[in-house]
C-alpha positions as a Markdown table, in Angstrom:
| # | Residue | x | y | z |
|---|---|---|---|---|
| 1 | Met | -21.9 | -44.4 | 2.3 |
| 2 | Arg | -19.7 | -48.1 | 1.7 |
| 3 | Leu | -19.6 | -49.6 | -1.1 |
| 4 | Val | -21.4 | -53.5 | -0.2 |
| 5 | Phe | -21.4 | -55.0 | -4.1 |
| 6 | Ser | -20.5 | -54.1 | -7.2 |
| 7 | Asp | -19.1 | -55.8 | -10.0 |
| 8 | Glu | -17.8 | -53.7 | -13.2 |
| 9 | Phe | -17.3 | -56.8 | -15.6 |
| 10 | Glu | -13.3 | -56.8 | -15.7 |
| 11 | Gly | -12.3 | -60.5 | -16.3 |
| 12 | Thr | -12.9 | -62.6 | -19.4 |
| 13 | Ala | -16.2 | -64.4 | -17.3 |
| 14 | Leu | -19.2 | -63.5 | -15.0 |
| 15 | Asp | -18.5 | -63.8 | -11.9 |
| 16 | Ser | -19.4 | -66.9 | -9.9 |
| 17 | Ser | -19.1 | -65.3 | -6.8 |
| 18 | Lys | -21.8 | -62.4 | -7.5 |
| 19 | Trp | -24.6 | -64.0 | -10.0 |
| 20 | Thr | -25.9 | -67.2 | -11.0 |
| 21 | Ala | -27.3 | -68.0 | -14.3 |
| 22 | Asp | -31.5 | -68.2 | -13.7 |
| 23 | Leu | -31.9 | -71.5 | -16.6 |
| 24 | Gly | -35.0 | -72.5 | -19.0 |
| 25 | Gly | -37.9 | -71.1 | -20.7 |
| 26 | Gly | -41.8 | -71.9 | -20.5 |
| 27 | Gly | -42.7 | -68.3 | -20.8 |
| 28 | Trp | -41.6 | -66.5 | -17.6 |
| 29 | Gly | -45.1 | -65.5 | -16.6 |
| 30 | Asn | -45.6 | -63.6 | -19.6 |
| 31 | Ala | -45.8 | -65.4 | -22.3 |
| 32 | Glu | -42.3 | -64.6 | -23.1 |
| 33 | Glu | -40.9 | -67.1 | -26.1 |
| 34 | Gln | -36.9 | -67.1 | -25.1 |
| 35 | Val | -35.1 | -69.8 | -23.6 |
| 36 | Tyr | -32.7 | -68.4 | -21.0 |
| 37 | Thr | -29.2 | -70.8 | -21.2 |
| 38 | Asp | -26.2 | -69.8 | -19.7 |
| 39 | Asp | -24.0 | -70.4 | -22.4 |
| 40 | Glu | -21.5 | -68.0 | -23.3 |
| 41 | Ser | -23.1 | -66.9 | -26.4 |
| 42 | Asn | -25.8 | -65.8 | -24.2 |
| 43 | Leu | -23.9 | -64.6 | -21.1 |
| 44 | Ala | -20.6 | -63.4 | -21.7 |
| 45 | Val | -18.1 | -61.1 | -20.0 |
| 46 | Arg | -16.6 | -58.7 | -23.1 |
| 47 | Asp | -14.2 | -55.8 | -23.2 |
| 48 | Gly | -15.4 | -54.7 | -19.7 |
| 49 | His | -18.8 | -55.4 | -20.3 |
| 50 | Leu | -21.7 | -57.7 | -19.3 |
| 51 | Val | -23.0 | -59.0 | -22.6 |
| 52 | Ile | -26.1 | -60.5 | -22.8 |
| 53 | Ala | -27.3 | -61.1 | -26.2 |
| 54 | Ala | -30.6 | -62.6 | -27.4 |
| 55 | Arg | -30.4 | -64.5 | -30.5 |
| 56 | Met | -33.1 | -66.3 | -32.6 |
| 57 | Ser | -31.9 | -69.8 | -34.5 |
| 58 | Ala | -31.2 | -70.3 | -38.0 |
| 59 | Ser | -34.6 | -72.0 | -39.8 |
| 60 | Thr | -36.5 | -70.9 | -42.4 |
| 61 | Ser | -40.1 | -71.7 | -40.4 |
| 62 | Pro | -41.5 | -68.7 | -38.6 |
| 63 | Ser | -43.4 | -71.4 | -36.4 |
| 64 | Lys | -39.8 | -73.2 | -35.6 |
| 65 | Arg | -37.8 | -70.4 | -34.8 |
| 66 | Ala | -36.7 | -70.0 | -31.4 |
| 67 | Phe | -34.9 | -67.6 | -29.7 |
| 68 | Thr | -32.5 | -68.0 | -26.6 |
| 69 | Ser | -30.9 | -65.2 | -24.0 |
| 70 | Gly | -29.6 | -65.0 | -20.7 |
| 71 | Arg | -30.9 | -63.6 | -17.4 |
| 72 | Ile | -28.2 | -63.9 | -13.9 |
| 73 | Lys | -29.3 | -62.9 | -10.6 |
| 74 | Thr | -27.0 | -62.5 | -6.9 |
| 75 | Lys | -30.3 | -64.2 | -5.2 |
| 76 | Gly | -28.8 | -66.6 | -2.6 |
| 77 | Ile | -25.3 | -64.8 | -2.5 |
| 78 | Phe | -26.0 | -60.9 | -2.1 |
| 79 | Glu | -29.4 | -60.1 | -0.8 |
| 80 | Phe | -29.6 | -56.6 | 0.6 |
| 81 | Lys | -32.6 | -54.5 | 2.2 |
| 82 | His | -32.6 | -50.1 | 2.1 |
| 83 | Gly | -29.5 | -48.6 | 0.2 |
| 84 | Thr | -28.8 | -47.1 | -3.5 |
| 85 | Val | -28.5 | -49.1 | -5.9 |
| 86 | Gln | -26.6 | -48.2 | -9.6 |
| 87 | Met | -26.1 | -49.3 | -12.8 |
| 88 | Arg | -25.1 | -47.9 | -16.2 |
| 89 | Ala | -26.2 | -49.9 | -19.3 |
| 90 | Lys | -26.9 | -49.4 | -23.4 |
| 91 | Leu | -30.2 | -50.5 | -24.1 |
| 92 | Pro | -31.0 | -52.8 | -27.4 |
| 93 | Tyr | -33.9 | -51.5 | -29.1 |
| 94 | Gly | -36.4 | -53.1 | -31.7 |
| 95 | Gly | -39.6 | -55.0 | -31.7 |
| 96 | Gly | -40.5 | -57.6 | -28.9 |
| 97 | Ile | -37.5 | -56.8 | -27.2 |
| 98 | Trp | -37.4 | -56.4 | -23.1 |
| 99 | Ser | -34.6 | -55.6 | -21.2 |
| 100 | Ala | -35.2 | -55.0 | -17.8 |
| 101 | Phe | -33.1 | -54.3 | -14.5 |
| 102 | Trp | -34.8 | -55.6 | -11.6 |
| 103 | Ala | -35.3 | -57.0 | -7.6 |
| 104 | Leu | -38.0 | -59.3 | -5.9 |
| 105 | Gly | -38.2 | -60.4 | -2.5 |
| 106 | Ala | -35.6 | -62.9 | -1.2 |
| 107 | Asn | -38.6 | -64.5 | 0.0 |
| 108 | Ile | -40.2 | -65.4 | -2.9 |
| 109 | Asp | -39.4 | -69.3 | -2.0 |
| 110 | Glu | -42.0 | -69.2 | 1.0 |
| 111 | Val | -44.2 | -66.3 | 0.1 |
| 112 | Gly | -44.3 | -66.8 | -4.0 |
| 113 | Trp | -44.5 | -63.5 | -5.8 |
| 114 | Pro | -46.1 | -61.1 | -6.0 |
| 115 | Ala | -46.2 | -61.0 | -2.1 |
| 116 | Cys | -42.8 | -61.3 | -2.3 |
| 117 | Gly | -42.6 | -57.9 | -4.2 |
| 118 | Glu | -41.1 | -56.6 | -6.8 |
| 119 | Ile | -38.6 | -53.3 | -7.4 |
| 120 | Asp | -38.7 | -52.8 | -11.5 |
| 121 | Ile | -35.9 | -50.1 | -11.8 |
| 122 | Met | -35.6 | -50.1 | -15.3 |
| 123 | Glu | -37.6 | -51.5 | -18.0 |
| 124 | Leu | -37.8 | -51.5 | -21.7 |
| 125 | Phe | -40.8 | -52.8 | -23.5 |
| 126 | Gly | -39.7 | -53.1 | -27.3 |
| 127 | Thr | -41.3 | -50.4 | -29.2 |
| 128 | Gln | -44.6 | -49.9 | -27.3 |
| 129 | Asn | -43.3 | -45.9 | -26.1 |
| 130 | Asn | -41.3 | -44.9 | -28.2 |
| 131 | Arg | -38.2 | -45.0 | -26.9 |
| 132 | Ser | -39.5 | -44.7 | -23.0 |
| 133 | Val | -37.8 | -46.2 | -20.1 |
| 134 | Trp | -40.2 | -47.3 | -17.2 |
| 135 | Ser | -39.6 | -48.1 | -13.3 |
| 136 | Thr | -42.3 | -50.6 | -11.5 |
| 137 | Val | -43.4 | -51.5 | -8.4 |
| 138 | His | -45.5 | -54.9 | -7.8 |
| 139 | Thr | -47.2 | -55.6 | -5.0 |
| 140 | Ser | -49.9 | -58.1 | -3.5 |
| 141 | Ala | -52.4 | -55.5 | -3.4 |
| 142 | Arg | -51.3 | -54.0 | -6.5 |
| 143 | Ser | -49.6 | -56.1 | -10.3 |
| 144 | His | -50.3 | -56.4 | -13.7 |
| 145 | Val | -52.3 | -59.1 | -12.6 |
| 146 | Arg | -53.8 | -57.9 | -10.1 |
| 147 | Gly | -55.3 | -53.7 | -9.8 |
| 148 | Gly | -52.7 | -52.7 | -12.0 |
| 149 | Ala | -48.6 | -52.2 | -11.7 |
| 150 | Ile | -47.5 | -48.7 | -10.2 |
| 151 | Arg | -45.7 | -47.8 | -12.3 |
| 152 | Gly | -43.3 | -44.6 | -13.4 |
| 153 | Gly | -41.0 | -43.1 | -15.6 |
| 154 | Gly | -41.7 | -42.6 | -19.0 |
| 155 | Leu | -38.5 | -40.8 | -20.1 |
| 156 | Ser | -37.3 | -41.4 | -23.8 |
| 157 | Leu | -33.8 | -41.6 | -24.0 |
| 158 | Pro | -33.4 | -41.4 | -28.1 |
| 159 | Ala | -30.0 | -42.7 | -27.8 |
| 160 | Leu | -30.5 | -45.6 | -26.1 |
| 161 | Asp | -29.4 | -47.8 | -27.9 |
| 162 | Arg | -25.9 | -45.7 | -28.6 |
| 163 | Glu | -25.3 | -44.3 | -25.7 |
| 164 | Phe | -24.5 | -45.7 | -22.1 |
| 165 | His | -27.0 | -43.7 | -19.2 |
| 166 | Thr | -27.0 | -44.4 | -15.6 |
| 167 | Trp | -30.4 | -46.1 | -13.6 |
| 168 | Gln | -29.9 | -45.4 | -9.7 |
| 169 | Leu | -32.6 | -46.7 | -7.0 |
| 170 | Gln | -32.6 | -44.9 | -3.6 |
| 171 | Trp | -34.5 | -47.7 | -1.5 |
| 172 | Arg | -35.1 | -45.9 | 1.9 |
| 173 | Ser | -37.7 | -47.3 | 5.0 |
| 174 | His | -40.4 | -44.8 | 3.5 |
| 175 | Glu | -40.1 | -44.6 | -0.2 |
| 176 | Leu | -38.1 | -45.6 | -3.5 |
| 177 | Leu | -36.7 | -43.0 | -5.7 |
| 178 | Val | -35.3 | -43.9 | -8.9 |
| 179 | Ser | -33.6 | -41.4 | -11.3 |
| 180 | Val | -31.8 | -41.8 | -14.5 |
| 181 | Asp | -28.3 | -39.7 | -15.2 |
| 182 | Gly | -29.6 | -37.9 | -11.9 |
| 183 | Glu | -33.2 | -37.3 | -13.0 |
| 184 | Asp | -36.2 | -38.0 | -11.0 |
| 185 | Val | -38.5 | -40.3 | -13.1 |
| 186 | Phe | -40.3 | -42.3 | -10.5 |
| 187 | His | -41.2 | -42.2 | -6.9 |
| 188 | Tyr | -43.3 | -44.7 | -4.2 |
| 189 | Glu | -43.5 | -43.3 | -0.6 |
| 190 | Arg | -43.9 | -45.7 | 1.6 |
| 191 | Pro | -48.4 | -45.5 | 2.1 |
| 192 | Ala | -49.7 | -44.3 | 5.5 |
| 193 | Ser | -51.1 | -47.8 | 6.2 |
| 194 | Ser | -48.4 | -50.2 | 5.3 |
| 195 | Asp | -48.7 | -53.9 | 5.7 |
| 196 | Ala | -47.0 | -56.2 | 4.0 |
| 197 | Ala | -49.8 | -56.2 | 0.7 |
| 198 | Asn | -48.9 | -53.0 | 0.2 |
| 199 | Trp | -45.6 | -52.7 | 1.7 |
| 200 | Pro | -43.3 | -55.2 | 0.9 |
| 201 | Phe | -40.0 | -54.1 | 1.0 |
| 202 | Asp | -39.2 | -54.0 | 4.8 |
| 203 | Gln | -37.6 | -57.9 | 3.5 |
| 204 | Pro | -34.4 | -58.3 | 1.3 |
| 205 | His | -34.3 | -58.2 | -2.3 |
| 206 | Phe | -32.3 | -59.8 | -4.6 |
| 207 | Leu | -31.3 | -58.2 | -8.1 |
| 208 | Leu | -31.8 | -59.3 | -11.5 |
| 209 | Leu | -30.3 | -58.5 | -15.1 |
| 210 | Asn | -32.0 | -60.3 | -17.9 |
| 211 | Leu | -32.7 | -59.9 | -21.8 |
| 212 | Ala | -36.5 | -61.6 | -22.7 |
| 213 | Val | -37.8 | -62.2 | -25.8 |
| 214 | Gly | -41.5 | -61.5 | -26.5 |
| 215 | Gly | -44.3 | -61.6 | -23.9 |
| 216 | Gly | -47.2 | -59.5 | -23.8 |
| 217 | Pro | -46.2 | -56.1 | -22.7 |
| 218 | Val | -43.8 | -55.4 | -25.4 |
| 219 | Gly | -45.8 | -56.9 | -28.6 |
| 220 | Ala | -44.5 | -58.6 | -31.2 |
| 221 | Ile | -40.8 | -59.3 | -32.3 |
| 222 | Asp | -39.4 | -57.9 | -35.2 |
| 223 | Glu | -37.5 | -61.2 | -36.9 |
| 224 | Arg | -35.4 | -58.6 | -39.1 |
| 225 | Arg | -33.6 | -56.7 | -36.1 |
| 226 | Phe | -31.7 | -60.2 | -35.3 |
| 227 | Ala | -30.9 | -60.1 | -39.6 |
| 228 | Ala | -27.4 | -59.0 | -38.4 |
| 229 | Gly | -26.8 | -60.9 | -35.5 |
| 230 | Pro | -27.4 | -61.0 | -31.8 |
| 231 | Val | -29.7 | -58.4 | -29.9 |
| 232 | Glu | -26.9 | -57.2 | -27.4 |
| 233 | Phe | -27.7 | -55.8 | -23.5 |
| 234 | Leu | -24.4 | -54.1 | -22.6 |
| 235 | Val | -24.2 | -53.0 | -19.0 |
| 236 | Asp | -21.0 | -51.3 | -17.7 |
| 237 | Trp | -21.5 | -52.1 | -13.9 |
| 238 | Val | -23.5 | -52.7 | -11.0 |
| 239 | Arg | -22.7 | -51.4 | -7.8 |
| 240 | Val | -24.8 | -50.9 | -4.4 |
| 241 | Tyr | -24.0 | -48.6 | -1.6 |
| 242 | Gln | -25.4 | -49.0 | 2.1 |
| 243 | Val | -24.1 | -47.0 | 4.9 |
| 244 | Asp | -21.8 | -49.4 | 6.9 |
| 245 | Gly | -23.5 | -52.5 | 5.7 |
| 246 | Met | -26.2 | -51.8 | 7.7 |
| 247 | Tyr | -30.1 | -52.6 | 6.6 |
| 248 | Glu | -31.1 | -48.9 | 7.2 |
| 249 | Asp | -31.8 | -45.7 | 5.3 |
| 250 | Ser | -29.0 | -44.3 | 3.6 |
| 251 | Thr | -28.3 | -41.7 | 6.0 |
| 252 | Val | -25.0 | -40.5 | 7.7 |
| 253 | Pro | -24.9 | -41.8 | 11.2 |
| 254 | Ser | -24.7 | -39.6 | 14.2 |
| 255 | Pro | -21.0 | -40.3 | 15.4 |
| 256 | Pro | -20.9 | -41.8 | 18.7 |
| 257 | Pro | -20.9 | -39.8 | 22.6 |
| 258 | Val | -17.7 | -38.9 | 24.0 |
| 259 | Asp | -17.0 | -40.1 | 27.6 |
| 260 | Leu | -15.8 | -36.6 | 29.2 |
| 261 | Ser | -15.4 | -38.7 | 32.1 |
| 262 | Gln | -12.0 | -39.5 | 31.4 |
| 263 | Thr | -8.9 | -37.9 | 31.2 |
| 264 | Ala | -5.9 | -37.9 | 29.5 |
| 265 | Ser | -3.9 | -39.2 | 31.7 |
| 266 | Ser | -6.7 | -42.4 | 31.6 |
| 267 | Leu | -5.9 | -42.4 | 27.6 |
| 268 | Ser | -4.0 | -45.1 | 26.0 |
| 269 | Asp | -1.2 | -44.0 | 23.8 |
| 270 | Ser | -3.3 | -44.2 | 20.9 |
| 271 | Asp | -5.8 | -42.0 | 22.3 |
| 272 | Gln | -3.5 | -39.2 | 23.6 |
| 273 | Tyr | -4.8 | -36.0 | 22.1 |
| 274 | Trp | -2.2 | -32.8 | 21.1 |
| 275 | Tyr | -4.3 | -30.2 | 23.4 |
| 276 | Asn | -4.4 | -33.5 | 26.0 |
| 277 | Ser | 0.0 | -33.3 | 26.0 |
| 278 | Pro | 1.8 | -31.9 | 29.0 |
| 279 | Val | 4.3 | -29.8 | 26.4 |
| 280 | Trp | 0.8 | -28.4 | 25.0 |
| 281 | Leu | -0.3 | -27.8 | 28.5 |
| 282 | Gly | 3.1 | -26.0 | 29.2 |
| 283 | Val | 2.8 | -23.4 | 26.1 |
| 284 | Ala | -0.1 | -22.5 | 26.4 |
| 285 | Ser | 0.6 | -21.9 | 30.5 |
| 286 | Val | 3.6 | -20.0 | 30.0 |
| 287 | Gly | 1.3 | -18.4 | 26.7 |
| 288 | Gly | -1.5 | -17.5 | 28.9 |
| 289 | Leu | 1.1 | -15.4 | 31.1 |
| 290 | Val | 2.8 | -13.8 | 29.0 |
| 291 | Val | -0.7 | -12.2 | 27.4 |
| 292 | Ala | -1.5 | -11.2 | 30.6 |
| 293 | Leu | 2.1 | -9.0 | 31.3 |
| 294 | Leu | 1.0 | -7.6 | 28.0 |
| 295 | Leu | -2.6 | -6.9 | 29.2 |
| 296 | Leu | -1.8 | -5.6 | 32.6 |
| 297 | Ser | 1.2 | -2.8 | 30.7 |
| 298 | Cys | -1.6 | -1.8 | 27.8 |
| 299 | Leu | -3.7 | -0.8 | 31.3 |
| 300 | Arg | -0.8 | 1.0 | 33.2 |
| 301 | Ser | 0.0 | 2.8 | 30.1 |
| 302 | Leu | -3.6 | 3.9 | 29.3 |
| 303 | Cys | -4.2 | 4.5 | 33.0 |
| 304 | Arg | -0.6 | 6.8 | 32.4 |
| 305 | Leu | -2.4 | 8.6 | 29.9 |
| 306 | Leu | -6.1 | 8.8 | 31.7 |
| 307 | Trp | -4.0 | 10.1 | 34.7 |
| 308 | Phe | -1.3 | 12.8 | 33.6 |
| 309 | Gly | -2.9 | 13.7 | 29.7 |
| 310 | Ala | -1.0 | 13.3 | 26.5 |
| 311 | Ser | 0.6 | 16.7 | 26.8 |
| 312 | Pro | 4.6 | 16.6 | 28.6 |
| 313 | Glu | 4.3 | 17.9 | 32.0 |
| 314 | Pro | 6.0 | 20.8 | 31.9 |
| 315 | Ser | 8.0 | 22.8 | 34.0 |
| 316 | Val | 7.8 | 25.9 | 36.2 |
| 317 | Ala | 11.5 | 26.4 | 35.8 |
| 318 | Ser | 11.0 | 26.5 | 31.6 |
| 319 | Ser | 8.3 | 29.7 | 32.5 |
| 320 | Cys | 10.5 | 31.3 | 34.6 |
| 321 | Ser | 12.8 | 32.8 | 32.0 |
| 322 | Ser | 12.5 | 36.3 | 33.6 |
| 323 | Pro | 11.4 | 37.8 | 36.8 |
| 324 | Gly | 8.7 | 39.7 | 34.0 |
| 325 | Lys | 7.2 | 37.0 | 32.5 |
| 326 | Ala | 7.1 | 34.8 | 36.0 |
| 327 | Ala | 5.1 | 37.8 | 37.6 |
| 328 | Ala | 3.7 | 38.2 | 34.3 |
| 329 | Arg | 2.2 | 34.1 | 34.4 |
| 330 | Ala | 1.5 | 34.7 | 37.8 |
| 331 | Lys | -1.1 | 37.3 | 37.3 |
| 332 | Ser | -2.7 | 35.6 | 34.3 |
| 333 | Gly | -4.5 | 32.6 | 36.3 |
| 334 | Asn | -3.8 | 30.3 | 33.4 |
| 335 | Glu | -1.1 | 28.2 | 35.3 |
| 336 | Glu | 0.0 | 24.6 | 34.2 |
| 337 | Glu | -0.9 | 21.8 | 36.1 |
| 338 | Asn | 2.1 | 19.7 | 37.4 |
| 339 | Ser | 5.5 | 21.4 | 37.8 |
| 340 | Thr | 8.7 | 21.4 | 38.4 |
| 341 | Ile | 11.5 | 23.9 | 39.1 |
| 342 | Gly | 15.3 | 23.9 | 38.4 |
| 343 | Val | 17.3 | 23.8 | 41.7 |
| 344 | Pro | 21.4 | 24.7 | 41.2 |
| 345 | Val | 23.2 | 21.7 | 42.8 |
| 346 | Pro | 27.2 | 21.1 | 42.6 |
| 347 | Val | 28.2 | 19.2 | 39.6 |
| 348 | Gly | 28.4 | 15.7 | 41.1 |
| 349 | Ala | 25.9 | 15.9 | 44.3 |
| 350 | Val | 23.6 | 13.7 | 44.6 |
| 351 | Val | 20.1 | 14.6 | 45.2 |
| 352 | Glu | 16.7 | 12.2 | 46.3 |
| 353 | Glu | 14.2 | 13.3 | 43.2 |
| 354 | Ser | 11.0 | 13.5 | 44.6 |
| 355 | Thr | 7.4 | 13.4 | 42.4 |
| 356 | Val | 4.2 | 15.5 | 43.5 |
| 357 | Lys | 1.9 | 13.6 | 41.0 |
| 358 | Gly | -2.0 | 13.0 | 41.1 |
| 359 | Pro | -4.9 | 15.4 | 41.1 |
| 360 | Ala | -3.7 | 17.3 | 44.1 |
| 361 | Leu | -1.8 | 18.6 | 41.0 |
| 362 | Gln | -2.9 | 17.4 | 37.9 |
| 363 | Gly | -6.6 | 19.0 | 38.6 |
| 364 | Ile | -5.7 | 22.3 | 39.5 |
| 365 | Thr | -7.6 | 24.7 | 36.7 |
| 366 | Ala | -7.6 | 27.6 | 38.9 |
| 367 | Val | -5.3 | 28.8 | 41.9 |
| 368 | Asp | -5.9 | 31.3 | 44.7 |
| 369 | Glu | -3.8 | 34.6 | 44.9 |
| 370 | Gln | -1.9 | 34.0 | 47.5 |
| 371 | Thr | -0.5 | 31.2 | 45.8 |
| 372 | Arg | 0.0 | 32.3 | 42.9 |
| 373 | Lys | 2.2 | 35.0 | 44.7 |
| 374 | Ala | 4.5 | 32.5 | 46.3 |
| 375 | Arg | 4.9 | 31.0 | 42.9 |
| 376 | Ala | 5.7 | 34.0 | 41.7 |
| 377 | Ser | 8.2 | 34.7 | 44.3 |
| 378 | Ile | 10.0 | 31.3 | 44.0 |
| 379 | Cys | 10.6 | 32.4 | 39.6 |
| 380 | Asp | 12.5 | 35.5 | 41.2 |
| 381 | Gln | 14.7 | 33.1 | 43.3 |
| 382 | Ile | 15.2 | 30.9 | 40.7 |
| 383 | Asn | 16.7 | 34.1 | 38.2 |
| 384 | Ser | 18.5 | 35.0 | 40.8 |
| 385 | Leu | 20.1 | 32.0 | 41.3 |
| 386 | Arg | 20.5 | 31.6 | 38.2 |
| 387 | Glu | 22.9 | 34.0 | 37.9 |
| 388 | Arg | 24.9 | 32.7 | 40.4 |
| 389 | Ser | 25.1 | 29.2 | 39.0 |
| 390 | Ala | 28.1 | 29.0 | 37.2 |
| 391 | Gly | 30.3 | 26.0 | 37.4 |
| 392 | Tyr | 26.9 | 24.4 | 38.6 |
| 393 | Glu | 23.8 | 22.4 | 36.6 |
| 394 | Thr | 20.1 | 22.4 | 36.9 |
| 395 | Leu | 18.5 | 19.3 | 38.4 |
| 396 | Ala | 14.6 | 19.7 | 38.1 |
| 397 | Val | 13.3 | 18.8 | 41.1 |
| 398 | Pro | 8.9 | 19.0 | 41.5 |
| 399 | Val | 7.0 | 21.5 | 43.6 |
């Protein structure tokens, strides 16, 4: 989500680029007794907070006492539909003191109230509900003047006038959800058969903050509450978030589709991804060749292991150390599978080496009688040659 509106109240006066003040009295439809002003005594920014102060006149006659307070709105400046609205504040508490954070339909001048819709994110009705805060929805179908407003919450905050708390409204196309300090307290779901009368929340709204004194819902005013000075509603900040500033549900949008028809050569320099670069493609090709060669070498070694077995190839010469031993091995029937014989040759002579491989010898496990006799004869000749091989070296030649 993107922050589309915020006021941290860090200055020294109310930011007129974000808020305007409502002025006047007359009850405001609820028999309220205060008169709203834009005087600094009623609306101020101090120590990083918006201060809405309700004051009582100094007249000694109760019938002549008057109350002043403040009410601000974003009408005509910031109006929005759907999103997440947050406020952190510390509320005043006392008989007849009514603080509120709410939203009204921006079309109120055309369709009137309650057809424009009203979302009361936070209301504290004096001492009527034992330090409990409420959330309320007003529509043409239901309001406090017709059928009863749709109200929820009733969350008790024992230290609401000594500690700051955070209110949040999640306004989606199908629901309104209010939470306090992360705890859900009110949920109003769009009716199955919705229309402008029961769901006027498809139109932009603007925000309001005010502190009223007196009125039907809050009961009698406790004037003793004003004896020590003004009653103050402190707001730390107000923030509104939306998805890309659009009037849509507060959900993360899907990424745009990728045009697979584009090639690396058709992209601009800023669009060239590292894996499409010629250097990387060259490195990848060489790397692939190296891997292929390594796999081929491993496969060749595995084939040799399966072909010849894990044991070294014994030689006939090593088994023909004497004529008797050669004859005994010829009669045993347990000949080795792939053998070589040692043939004495003069030192320095060049002899080509030939190798007999494959299952023709490797797979032999039993040799017929004639072959065994031939091998025994060869062993006798080898031993005879060894006796006359002074000054010669032996070269292993496979048979």
